N, CA, C and O atoms as a DFTB+ gen file, in Angstrom:
756 C
 N C O
     1  1      28.317      41.333     152.251
     2  2      27.792      41.642     153.574
     3  2      26.406      41.010     153.726
     4  3      25.564      41.081     152.831
     5  1      26.202      40.394     154.883
     6  2      24.908      39.778     155.173
     7  2      23.958      40.843     155.716
     8  3      24.292      41.581     156.642
     9  1      22.774      40.904     155.124
    10  2      21.723      41.811     155.590
    11  2      20.555      40.957     156.084
    12  3      20.531      39.746     155.863
    13  1      19.598      41.580     156.744
    14  2      18.447      40.843     157.271
    15  2      17.716      40.068     156.171
    16  3      17.211      38.974     156.424
    17  1      17.654      40.610     154.974
    18  2      16.966      39.938     153.866
    19  2      17.654      38.632     153.471
    20  3      17.039      37.779     152.831
    21  1      18.938      38.466     153.853
    22  2      19.698      37.259     153.521
    23  2      19.476      36.133     154.525
    24  3      19.824      34.982     154.260
    25  1      18.895      36.468     155.683
    26  2      18.697      35.481     156.744
    27  2      17.356      34.788     156.537
    28  3      16.301      35.421     156.538
    29  1      17.424      33.463     156.359
    30  2      16.184      32.718     156.123
    31  2      15.424      32.571     157.440
    32  3      16.014      32.576     158.520
    33  1      14.114      32.442     157.327
    34  2      13.257      32.413     158.512
    35  2      12.759      31.008     158.816
    36  3      12.769      30.109     157.974
    37  1      12.323      30.868     160.059
    38  2      11.779      29.619     160.570
    39  2      10.779      29.045     159.561
    40  3       9.932      29.766     159.033
    41  1      10.889      27.764     159.306
    42  2      10.023      27.119     158.317
    43  2      10.763      26.799     157.029
    44  3      10.329      25.936     156.265
    45  1      11.885      27.490     156.774
    46  2      12.682      27.215     155.576
    47  2      13.351      25.845     155.747
    48  3      13.912      25.569     156.807
    49  1      13.301      24.984     154.722
    50  2      13.829      23.619     154.865
    51  2      15.318      23.537     155.227
    52  3      15.723      22.579     155.887
    53  1      16.134      24.494     154.823
    54  2      17.571      24.455     155.127
    55  2      17.819      24.465     156.639
    56  3      18.796      23.887     157.113
    57  1      16.935      25.123     157.393
    58  2      17.116      25.204     158.845
    59  2      16.918      23.854     159.531
    60  3      17.298      23.694     160.691
    61  1      16.337      22.893     158.843
    62  2      16.090      21.570     159.433
    63  2      16.996      20.483     158.852
    64  3      16.821      19.302     159.150
    65  1      17.959      20.880     158.027
    66  2      18.885      19.909     157.436
    67  2      20.163      19.836     158.258
    68  3      20.578      20.818     158.874
    69  1      20.783      18.654     158.260
    70  2      22.108      18.523     158.884
    71  2      23.123      19.068     157.884
    72  3      23.198      18.599     156.748
    73  1      23.898      20.055     158.309
    74  2      24.858      20.721     157.421
    75  2      26.049      19.812     157.124
    76  3      26.393      18.930     157.911
    77  1      26.663      20.049     155.975
    78  2      27.804      19.258     155.503
    79  2      29.122      19.784     156.073
    80  3      29.283      20.983     156.298
    81  1      30.065      18.856     156.301
    82  2      31.415      19.238     156.731
    83  2      32.031      20.153     155.664
    84  3      31.732      20.036     154.476
    85  1      32.887      21.054     156.114
    86  2      33.602      21.959     155.215
    87  2      34.967      21.335     154.919
    88  3      35.625      20.822     155.824
    89  1      35.387      21.378     153.660
    90  2      36.700      20.835     153.295
    91  2      37.740      21.954     153.257
    92  3      37.420      23.121     153.028
    93  1      38.979      21.566     153.485
    94  2      40.092      22.520     153.496
    95  2      41.082      22.149     152.411
    96  3      41.204      20.974     152.066
    97  1      41.803      23.144     151.858
    98  2      41.676      24.559     152.181
    99  2      40.315      25.104     151.733
   100  3      39.686      24.582     150.812
   101  1      39.888      26.163     152.411
   102  2      38.599      26.757     152.080
   103  2      38.608      27.286     150.660
   104  3      39.600      27.854     150.203
   105  1      37.486      27.094     149.959
   106  2      37.361      27.728     148.652
   107  2      36.991      29.201     148.873
   108  3      36.742      29.615     150.005
   109  1      36.957      29.973     147.813
   110  2      36.694      31.411     147.922
   111  2      35.324      31.682     148.536
   112  3      35.165      32.609     149.331
   113  1      34.329      30.863     148.160
   114  2      32.969      31.052     148.670
   115  2      32.924      30.848     150.192
   116  3      32.275      31.617     150.901
   117  1      33.610      29.821     150.688
   118  2      33.604      29.550     152.128
   119  2      34.444      30.557     152.906
   120  3      34.122      30.893     154.045
   121  1      35.527      31.039     152.285
   122  2      36.341      32.093     152.919
   123  2      35.492      33.351     153.088
   124  3      35.509      33.985     154.143
   125  1      34.752      33.705     152.042
   126  2      33.887      34.882     152.090
   127  2      32.765      34.691     153.110
   128  3      32.431      35.617     153.849
   129  1      32.189      33.497     153.150
   130  2      31.117      33.200     154.098
   131  2      31.614      33.368     155.535
   132  3      30.917      33.955     156.363
   133  1      32.805      32.861     155.839
   134  2      33.379      32.991     157.184
   135  2      33.505      34.470     157.562
   136  3      33.131      34.868     158.665
   137  1      34.031      35.275     156.643
   138  2      34.168      36.726     156.892
   139  2      32.805      37.379     157.085
   140  3      32.617      38.188     157.994
   141  1      31.858      37.022     156.226
   142  2      30.524      37.631     156.281
   143  2      29.792      37.300     157.580
   144  3      29.133      38.161     158.163
   145  1      29.909      36.052     158.028
   146  2      29.237      35.654     159.270
   147  2      29.791      36.437     160.450
   148  3      29.031      36.959     161.265
   149  1      31.119      36.519     160.544
   150  2      31.730      37.232     161.659
   151  2      31.413      38.732     161.582
   152  3      31.132      39.369     162.597
   153  1      31.463      39.277     160.383
   154  2      31.146      40.702     160.237
   155  2      29.701      41.005     160.608
   156  3      29.414      42.062     161.170
   157  1      28.786      40.085     160.299
   158  2      27.389      40.336     160.660
   159  2      27.256      40.530     162.170
   160  3      26.675      41.518     162.619
   161  1      27.797      39.584     162.964
   162  2      27.615      39.705     164.412
   163  2      28.345      40.916     164.971
   164  3      27.867      41.540     165.919
   165  1      29.491      41.257     164.404
   166  2      30.203      42.470     164.854
   167  2      29.382      43.714     164.514
   168  3      29.123      44.552     165.378
   169  1      28.975      43.826     163.245
   170  2      28.232      45.014     162.802
   171  2      26.891      45.140     163.519
   172  3      26.451      46.244     163.840
   173  1      26.242      43.995     163.770
   174  2      24.907      44.036     164.384
   175  2      24.965      44.563     165.815
   176  3      23.963      45.051     166.337
   177  1      26.127      44.468     166.447
   178  2      26.290      44.966     167.814
   179  2      26.807      46.399     167.860
   180  3      26.884      47.000     168.931
   181  1      27.159      46.946     166.704
   182  2      27.613      48.335     166.602
   183  2      26.380      49.189     166.313
   184  3      25.790      49.071     165.239
   185  1      25.976      50.057     167.268
   186  2      24.728      50.817     167.094
   187  2      24.640      51.590     165.773
   188  3      23.574      51.628     165.159
   189  1      25.738      52.203     165.328
   190  2      25.707      52.976     164.077
   191  2      25.526      52.071     162.860
   192  3      24.668      52.326     162.015
   193  1      26.335      51.012     162.773
   194  2      26.240      50.094     161.622
   195  2      24.907      49.341     161.631
   196  3      24.295      49.119     160.587
   197  1      24.476      48.956     162.827
   198  2      23.214      48.240     162.962
   199  2      22.055      49.075     162.422
   200  3      21.190      48.577     161.701
   201  1      22.059      50.347     162.784
   202  2      20.995      51.241     162.305
   203  2      21.134      51.511     160.813
   204  3      20.145      51.487     160.081
   205  1      22.359      51.767     160.361
   206  2      22.606      52.070     158.948
   207  2      22.141      50.939     158.025
   208  3      21.559      51.188     156.969
   209  1      22.405      49.698     158.436
   210  2      22.078      48.556     157.574
   211  2      20.818      47.805     158.005
   212  3      20.451      46.807     157.384
   213  1      20.153      48.277     159.063
   214  2      18.922      47.647     159.527
   215  2      19.137      46.234     160.042
   216  3      18.362      45.330     159.729
   217  1      20.196      46.041     160.836
   218  2      20.542      44.709     161.333
   219  2      19.948      44.465     162.714
   220  3      19.984      45.342     163.576
   221  1      19.403      43.271     162.920
   222  2      18.960      42.864     164.249
   223  2      20.189      42.425     165.026
   224  3      21.001      41.663     164.503
   225  1      20.347      42.885     166.260
   226  2      21.535      42.504     167.032
   227  2      21.598      40.996     167.253
   228  3      20.588      40.351     167.532
   229  1      22.798      40.451     167.123
   230  2      23.011      39.035     167.355
   231  2      24.396      38.794     167.909
   232  3      25.317      39.573     167.664
   233  1      24.544      37.706     168.663
   234  2      25.857      37.329     169.184
   235  2      26.417      36.133     168.418
   236  3      27.586      35.779     168.573
   237  1      25.578      35.520     167.596
   238  2      26.020      34.389     166.802
   239  2      25.147      34.222     165.572
   240  3      23.981      34.615     165.554
   241  1      25.739      33.632     164.548
   242  2      24.988      33.324     163.332
   243  2      25.648      32.113     162.670
   244  3      26.873      32.010     162.610
   245  1      24.815      31.209     162.181
   246  2      25.305      29.978     161.546
   247  2      25.053      30.025     160.046
   248  3      24.094      30.643     159.582
   249  1      25.926      29.363     159.296
   250  2      25.812      29.329     157.837
   251  2      24.424      28.896     157.349
   252  3      23.916      29.486     156.396
   253  1      23.783      27.877     157.972
   254  2      22.445      27.512     157.489
   255  2      21.435      28.664     157.560
   256  3      20.456      28.674     156.813
   257  1      21.664      29.621     158.442
   258  2      20.737      30.755     158.555
   259  2      20.797      31.684     157.347
   260  3      19.896      32.495     157.131
   261  1      21.875      31.559     156.557
   262  2      21.949      32.319     155.309
   263  2      21.880      31.350     154.121
   264  3      22.426      31.598     153.046
   265  1      21.175      30.225     154.373
   266  2      20.874      29.223     153.345
   267  2      22.131      28.558     152.771
   268  3      22.157      28.170     151.603
   269  1      23.166      28.431     153.599
   270  2      24.386      27.720     153.224
   271  2      24.507      26.528     154.174
   272  3      24.887      26.702     155.332
   273  1      24.197      25.344     153.710
   274  2      24.149      24.170     154.575
   275  2      25.540      23.558     154.778
   276  3      25.813      22.432     154.363
   277  1      26.410      24.343     155.435
   278  2      27.766      23.898     155.769
   279  2      28.007      24.131     157.254
   280  3      27.354      24.971     157.874
   281  1      28.957      23.374     157.823
   282  2      29.211      23.393     159.271
   283  2      30.156      24.537     159.630
   284  3      31.365      24.357     159.776
   285  1      29.561      25.711     159.765
   286  2      30.319      26.919     160.062
   287  2      29.411      27.909     160.779
   288  3      28.257      28.096     160.394
   289  1      29.941      28.545     161.829
   290  2      29.217      29.643     162.462
   291  2      30.196      30.619     163.087
   292  3      31.376      30.316     163.261
   293  1      29.686      31.798     163.421
   294  2      30.506      32.844     164.043
   295  2      29.857      33.285     165.346
   296  3      28.633      33.344     165.461
   297  1      30.699      33.595     166.325
   298  2      30.259      34.169     167.595
   299  2      31.046      35.439     167.850
   300  3      32.232      35.522     167.530
   301  1      30.382      36.427     168.426
   302  2      31.038      37.671     168.848
   303  2      30.378      38.069     170.162
   304  3      29.310      38.681     170.189
   305  1      31.059      37.698     171.262
   306  2      30.470      37.867     172.594
   307  2      31.509      38.441     173.539
   308  3      32.635      37.950     173.613
   309  1      31.124      39.483     174.261
   310  2      31.955      39.973     175.356
   311  2      31.240      39.615     176.649
   312  3      30.084      39.979     176.859
   313  1      31.950      38.894     177.511
   314  2      31.394      38.483     178.793
   315  2      32.507      38.567     179.819
   316  3      33.602      38.049     179.598
   317  1      32.232      39.219     180.944
   318  2      33.247      39.404     181.989
   319  2      34.523      40.018     181.417
   320  3      35.632      39.602     181.752
   321  1      34.347      41.014     180.549
   322  2      35.457      41.729     179.909
   323  2      36.340      40.847     179.028
   324  3      37.452      41.243     178.678
   325  1      35.860      39.661     178.669
   326  2      36.598      38.784     177.762
   327  2      35.827      38.673     176.455
   328  3      34.633      38.377     176.439
   329  1      36.540      38.918     175.357
   330  2      35.912      38.858     174.039
   331  2      36.155      37.503     173.394
   332  3      37.286      37.018     173.356
   333  1      35.095      36.900     172.891
   334  2      35.181      35.721     172.035
   335  2      34.640      36.166     170.686
   336  3      33.439      36.393     170.537
   337  1      35.519      36.290     169.712
   338  2      35.130      36.718     168.373
   339  2      35.817      35.772     167.406
   340  3      37.006      35.916     167.117
   341  1      35.059      34.802     166.906
   342  2      35.680      33.675     166.219
   343  2      34.715      33.040     165.223
   344  3      33.498      33.055     165.407
   345  1      35.295      32.484     164.166
   346  2      34.548      31.630     163.252
   347  2      34.910      30.188     163.612
   348  3      36.085      29.851     163.760
   349  1      33.901      29.356     163.747
   350  2      34.083      27.946     164.096
   351  2      33.675      27.113     162.886
   352  3      32.533      27.185     162.431
   353  1      34.609      26.327     162.370
   354  2      34.341      25.493     161.201
   355  2      34.453      24.024     161.619
   356  3      35.407      23.633     162.291
   357  1      33.479      23.225     161.219
   358  2      33.377      21.813     161.617
   359  2      33.503      21.664     163.135
   360  3      34.281      20.840     163.616
   361  1      32.734      22.464     163.894
   362  2      32.870      22.450     165.349
   363  2      32.233      21.214     165.982
   364  3      31.306      20.618     165.433
   365  1      32.753      20.851     167.143
   366  2      32.149      19.767     167.917
   367  2      32.412      19.991     169.392
   368  3      33.371      20.658     169.779
   369  1      31.537      19.420     170.205
   370  2      31.726      19.445     171.648
   371  2      32.490      18.179     172.010
   372  3      32.026      17.072     171.738
   373  1      33.666      18.341     172.624
   374  2      34.505      17.198     173.017
   375  2      34.080      16.652     174.373
   376  3      34.101      15.441     174.591
   377  1      33.690      17.547     175.292
   378  2      33.205      17.128     176.603
   379  2      32.322      18.224     177.167
   380  3      32.375      19.370     176.722
   381  1      31.513      17.865     178.148
   382  2      30.609      18.844     178.747
   383  2      30.376      18.516     180.215
   384  3      30.589      17.388     180.661
   385  1      29.939      19.516     180.945
   386  2      29.628      19.346     182.362
   387  2      28.324      18.576     182.515
   388  3      27.508      18.514     181.595
   389  1      28.147      17.995     183.687
   390  2      26.858      17.396     184.023
   391  2      25.878      18.520     184.326
   392  3      24.695      18.446     183.995
   393  1      26.404      19.571     184.969
   394  2      25.574      20.719     185.321
   395  2      25.030      21.394     184.067
   396  3      25.723      21.522     183.058
   397  1      23.786      21.817     184.156
   398  2      23.138      22.528     183.051
   399  2      22.982      24.008     183.416
   400  3      23.235      24.417     184.549
   401  1      22.566      24.779     182.441
   402  2      22.243      26.184     182.641
   403  2      21.158      26.552     181.644
   404  3      20.845      25.776     180.741
   405  1      20.590      27.725     181.807
   406  2      19.595      28.247     180.863
   407  2      19.505      29.748     181.067
   408  3      19.731      30.253     182.167
   409  1      19.177      30.451     180.007
   410  2      19.007      31.897     180.095
   411  2      17.609      32.159     180.653
   412  3      16.615      31.711     180.082
   413  1      17.536      32.879     181.763
   414  2      16.253      33.084     182.436
   415  2      15.242      33.830     181.563
   416  3      14.035      33.627     181.695
   417  1      15.737      34.691     180.673
   418  2      14.829      35.440     179.797
   419  2      14.555      34.696     178.489
   420  3      13.842      35.203     177.623
   421  1      15.116      33.502     178.347
   422  2      14.905      32.708     177.138
   423  2      15.914      33.047     176.052
   424  3      16.678      34.005     176.173
   425  1      15.908      32.252     174.996
   426  2      16.806      32.476     173.866
   427  2      16.040      33.097     172.715
   428  3      14.822      32.956     172.605
   429  1      16.774      33.783     171.866
   430  2      16.206      34.355     170.655
   431  2      17.010      33.855     169.465
   432  3      18.054      33.224     169.633
   433  1      16.527      34.133     168.278
   434  2      17.189      33.641     167.073
   435  2      16.890      34.590     165.920
   436  3      15.756      35.039     165.752
   437  1      17.907      34.887     165.135
   438  2      17.723      35.776     163.984
   439  2      16.768      35.176     162.952
   440  3      16.183      35.909     162.155
   441  1      16.607      33.864     162.958
   442  2      15.705      33.205     162.008
   443  2      14.283      33.038     162.547
   444  3      13.398      32.559     161.838
   445  1      14.069      33.434     163.796
   446  2      12.740      33.311     164.411
   447  2      12.262      34.713     164.775
   448  3      12.817      35.361     165.663
   449  1      11.223      35.171     164.076
   450  2      10.761      36.546     164.279
   451  2       9.932      36.738     165.538
   452  3       9.973      37.805     166.151
   453  1       9.180      35.716     165.929
   454  2       8.354      35.879     167.123
   455  2       9.136      35.440     168.362
   456  3      10.088      34.665     168.276
   457  1       8.712      35.954     169.507
   458  2       9.342      35.563     170.757
   459  2       8.733      34.241     171.204
   460  3       7.511      34.109     171.273
   461  1       9.576      33.268     171.508
   462  2       9.109      31.973     171.999
   463  2       9.628      31.835     173.422
   464  3      10.834      31.746     173.653
   465  1       8.701      31.819     174.366
   466  2       9.088      31.807     175.765
   467  2       9.364      30.399     176.259
   468  3       8.791      29.422     175.778
   469  1      10.258      30.325     177.233
   470  2      10.570      29.057     177.866
   471  2      12.053      28.897     178.096
   472  3      12.874      29.572     177.475
   473  1      12.384      27.988     179.003
   474  2      13.779      27.712     179.323
   475  2      14.355      26.706     178.333
   476  3      13.725      25.701     178.004
   477  1      15.570      27.002     177.867
   478  2      16.279      26.133     176.934
   479  2      17.471      25.537     177.688
   480  3      18.465      26.230     177.906
   481  1      17.389      24.272     178.086
   482  2      18.508      23.683     178.835
   483  2      19.765      23.536     177.979
   484  3      19.708      23.072     176.840
   485  1      20.889      23.938     178.547
   486  2      22.199      23.832     177.880
   487  2      23.212      23.327     178.900
   488  3      22.992      23.433     180.107
   489  1      24.310      22.784     178.417
   490  2      25.398      22.422     179.325
   491  2      26.035      23.705     179.846
   492  3      26.211      24.663     179.093
   493  1      26.379      23.727     181.131
   494  2      26.960      24.927     181.742
   495  2      28.391      25.175     181.267
   496  3      28.800      26.324     181.100
   497  1      29.155      24.098     181.050
   498  2      30.542      24.223     180.610
   499  2      30.794      23.182     179.520
   500  3      30.333      22.044     179.605
   501  1      31.534      23.599     178.499
   502  2      31.850      22.684     177.401
   503  2      33.308      22.864     176.982
   504  3      33.883      23.943     177.128
   505  1      33.882      21.807     176.468
   506  2      35.186      21.884     175.805
   507  2      34.905      21.583     174.344
   508  3      34.316      20.556     174.006
   509  1      35.335      22.491     173.489
   510  2      34.993      22.375     172.069
   511  2      36.253      22.247     171.223
   512  3      37.358      22.585     171.648
   513  1      36.043      21.753     170.023
   514  2      37.111      21.680     169.032
   515  2      36.526      22.161     167.711
   516  3      35.387      21.846     167.367
   517  1      37.324      22.925     166.982
   518  2      36.887      23.426     165.674
   519  2      38.124      23.781     164.859
   520  3      39.253      23.707     165.346
   521  1      37.892      24.158     163.638
   522  2      38.975      24.671     162.790
   523  2      38.704      26.146     162.530
   524  3      37.553      26.584     162.513
   525  1      39.775      26.906     162.327
   526  2      39.615      28.301     161.911
   527  2      39.687      28.354     160.386
   528  3      39.847      27.322     159.734
   529  1      39.569      29.550     159.823
   530  2      39.536      29.700     158.364
   531  2      40.830      29.228     157.696
   532  3      40.827      28.889     156.512
   533  1      41.929      29.206     158.446
   534  2      43.210      28.724     157.900
   535  2      43.327      27.211     157.959
   536  3      44.295      26.643     157.452
   537  1      42.341      26.545     158.580
   538  2      42.356      25.093     158.666
   539  2      43.034      24.565     159.912
   540  3      43.192      23.354     160.070
   541  1      43.440      25.470     160.808
   542  2      44.097      25.045     162.048
   543  2      43.040      24.617     163.066
   544  3      42.035      25.300     163.264
   545  1      43.286      23.475     163.705
   546  2      42.382      22.971     164.734
   547  2      42.695      23.667     166.053
   548  3      43.861      23.843     166.410
   549  1      41.650      24.061     166.773
   550  2      41.845      24.664     168.090
   551  2      40.794      24.117     169.046
   552  3      39.735      23.648     168.629
   553  1      41.104      24.185     170.327
   554  2      40.144      23.786     171.362
   555  2      39.967      24.960     172.316
   556  3      40.873      25.773     172.497
   557  1      38.797      25.033     172.916
   558  2      38.487      26.082     173.892
   559  2      37.580      25.488     174.951
   560  3      36.805      24.566     174.696
   561  1      37.698      26.042     176.144
   562  2      36.753      25.731     177.216
   563  2      35.837      26.928     177.342
   564  3      36.300      28.057     177.503
   565  1      34.542      26.688     177.269
   566  2      33.565      27.770     177.307
   567  2      32.592      27.555     178.449
   568  3      32.255      26.423     178.793
   569  1      32.144      28.659     179.032
   570  2      31.100      28.606     180.060
   571  2      30.237      29.842     179.913
   572  3      30.557      30.747     179.142
   573  1      29.148      29.877     180.652
   574  2      28.261      31.032     180.616
   575  2      27.635      31.245     179.251
   576  3      27.294      30.292     178.551
   577  1      27.488      32.508     178.883
   578  2      26.839      32.863     177.619
   579  2      27.578      32.297     176.414
   580  3      26.953      31.920     175.422
   581  1      28.906      32.235     176.495
   582  2      29.689      31.699     175.368
   583  2      29.345      30.227     175.120
   584  3      29.199      29.806     173.973
   585  1      29.217      29.448     176.197
   586  2      28.856      28.035     176.055
   587  2      27.433      27.887     175.526
   588  3      27.164      27.036     174.679
   589  1      26.532      28.715     176.029
   590  2      25.137      28.667     175.582
   591  2      25.041      28.997     174.096
   592  3      24.383      28.290     173.333
   593  1      25.710      30.085     173.694
   594  2      25.656      30.511     172.292
   595  2      26.293      29.468     171.374
   596  3      25.776      29.205     170.289
   597  1      27.400      28.875     171.795
   598  2      28.043      27.834     170.989
   599  2      27.065      26.685     170.747
   600  3      26.936      26.205     169.621
   601  1      26.380      26.246     171.795
   602  2      25.439      25.129     171.663
   603  2      24.254      25.510     170.777
   604  3      23.763      24.684     170.008
   605  1      23.794      26.759     170.882
   606  2      22.687      27.246     170.045
   607  2      23.096      27.169     168.569
   608  3      22.345      26.666     167.732
   609  1      24.289      27.672     168.266
   610  2      24.743      27.680     166.875
   611  2      25.047      26.265     166.372
   612  3      24.756      25.942     165.221
   613  1      25.627      25.428     167.226
   614  2      25.894      24.045     166.830
   615  2      24.583      23.329     166.491
   616  3      24.531      22.528     165.558
   617  1      23.534      23.623     167.250
   618  2      22.218      23.059     166.932
   619  2      21.797      23.416     165.503
   620  3      21.239      22.579     164.793
   621  1      22.062      24.658     165.080
   622  2      21.696      25.060     163.711
   623  2      22.371      24.152     162.680
   624  3      21.793      23.867     161.632
   625  1      23.580      23.705     162.972
   626  2      24.299      22.851     162.020
   627  2      23.702      21.443     161.966
   628  3      23.977      20.671     161.048
   629  1      22.884      21.130     162.964
   630  2      22.259      19.808     163.036
   631  2      20.756      19.854     162.779
   632  3      20.052      18.874     163.025
   633  1      20.263      20.988     162.284
   634  2      18.848      21.106     161.943
   635  2      17.936      21.246     163.152
   636  3      16.743      20.955     163.071
   637  1      18.495      21.693     164.276
   638  2      17.723      21.827     165.518
   639  2      17.530      23.303     165.830
   640  3      18.467      24.095     165.732
   641  1      16.308      23.669     166.205
   642  2      16.009      25.044     166.600
   643  2      15.966      25.113     168.121
   644  3      15.661      24.116     168.776
   645  1      16.268      26.281     168.693
   646  2      16.342      26.406     170.154
   647  2      15.052      25.977     170.836
   648  3      15.086      25.390     171.917
   649  1      13.910      26.267     170.208
   650  2      12.629      25.972     170.864
   651  2      12.326      24.472     170.911
   652  3      11.420      24.041     171.623
   653  1      13.092      23.677     170.145
   654  2      12.924      22.216     170.214
   655  2      13.276      21.693     171.606
   656  3      12.799      20.633     172.010
   657  1      14.114      22.436     172.342
   658  2      14.558      22.025     173.681
   659  2      13.591      22.449     174.791
   660  3      13.707      21.972     175.919
   661  1      12.651      23.329     174.490
   662  2      11.735      23.843     175.515
   663  2      10.691      22.784     175.853
   664  3      10.127      22.148     174.963
   665  1      10.443      22.605     177.134
   666  2       9.424      21.670     177.612
   667  2       8.058      22.161     177.096
   668  3       7.580      23.223     177.497
   669  1       7.447      21.381     176.211
   670  2       6.197      21.821     175.564
   671  2       5.039      21.965     176.553
   672  3       4.230      22.884     176.430
   673  1       4.959      21.061     177.530
   674  2       3.833      21.117     178.464
   675  2       4.039      22.148     179.578
   676  3       3.067      22.632     180.157
   677  1       5.290      22.486     179.880
   678  2       5.570      23.465     180.925
   679  2       6.867      24.200     180.569
   680  3       7.941      23.818     181.033
   681  1       6.771      25.260     179.741
   682  2       7.969      25.941     179.236
   683  2       8.909      26.485     180.317
   684  3      10.103      26.651     180.070
   685  1       8.381      26.762     181.506
   686  2       9.215      27.314     182.568
   687  2       9.441      26.309     183.700
   688  3       9.687      26.694     184.843
   689  1       9.356      25.026     183.371
   690  2       9.607      23.975     184.367
   691  2      11.056      24.063     184.829
   692  3      11.956      24.379     184.052
   693  1      11.260      23.777     186.114
   694  2      12.616      23.756     186.645
   695  2      13.431      22.732     185.859
   696  3      12.934      21.658     185.518
   697  1      14.668      23.072     185.580
   698  2      15.562      22.156     184.874
   699  2      16.481      21.535     185.918
   700  3      17.198      22.231     186.636
   701  1      16.440      20.215     185.983
   702  2      17.223      19.491     186.979
   703  2      18.713      19.766     186.820
   704  3      19.242      19.772     185.709
   705  1      19.382      19.995     187.956
   706  2      20.827      20.196     187.997
   707  2      21.267      21.403     187.164
   708  3      22.315      21.372     186.519
   709  1      20.451      22.469     187.184
   710  2      20.758      23.649     186.376
   711  2      20.889      24.901     187.226
   712  3      20.158      25.101     188.197
   713  1      21.850      25.746     186.831
   714  2      22.027      27.055     187.436
   715  2      21.558      28.090     186.417
   716  3      22.081      28.130     185.304
   717  1      20.578      28.934     186.777
   718  2      20.101      29.940     185.825
   719  2      21.200      30.922     185.424
   720  3      22.053      31.283     186.236
   721  1      21.167      31.341     184.184
   722  2      22.091      32.362     183.684
   723  2      21.290      33.645     183.494
   724  3      20.344      33.685     182.708
   725  1      21.672      34.680     184.213
   726  2      21.004      35.985     184.081
   727  2      21.680      36.761     182.977
   728  3      22.893      36.972     183.010
   729  1      20.926      37.175     182.028
   730  2      21.460      37.923     180.894
   731  2      21.487      39.398     181.216
   732  3      20.477      39.966     181.632
   733  1      22.647      40.029     181.025
   734  2      22.754      41.444     181.341
   735  2      22.522      42.335     180.135
   736  3      22.037      43.457     180.279
   737  1      22.856      41.857     178.966
   738  2      22.638      42.664     177.767
   739  2      21.554      42.018     176.921
   740  3      21.355      40.804     176.958
   741  1      20.871      42.838     176.173
   742  2      19.847      42.311     175.278
   743  2      20.493      42.071     173.920
   744  3      20.856      43.008     173.210
   745  1      20.628      40.792     173.576
   746  2      21.149      40.438     172.263
   747  2      20.565      39.097     171.878
   748  3      20.148      38.312     172.730
   749  1      20.541      38.850     170.594
   750  2      19.940      37.632     170.094
   751  2      20.962      36.867     169.298
   752  3      22.038      37.370     168.973
   753  1      20.596      35.620     168.986
   754  2      21.434      34.822     168.090
   755  2      21.302      35.391     166.704
   756  3      21.918      34.884     165.767
């Protein structure tokens, strides 16, 4: 089980490395990692488990955040009564909208303890491809918070932090061709 002490913090070199592709079939370590990542985001959103284990709420977590430099992350998001609860292995964006979006309250990250204000531009809609733990390839079309979270986690696999996207001279500058995303629940990556 992943606990807060297992999550590396901003400044750790693993967070800035490009993660390695995962080979199939998964070895025992990668199978366990996939389970642990998904369980973290599920447990962190459960008020009882979150309190019991001292977990910061998150909707996504990437393997590099637990010092495993492999291309794997988990998302657990309910939006518009639709649940996305999945491990994405060797994920990629196949296509994306021209339209952008951003969370009006900004993004957060389990590896970043301080609040960093500013708009993080993301594609509003994406079509993605990834493998599941069984090695089966799947594609999904994502929009809204699911698309934003996917892009946030994919950035972790490429050594990019969310704040790298914030306009340094004007963090709240209007983003061209973007529709703001209003966040209804308080949750972090």
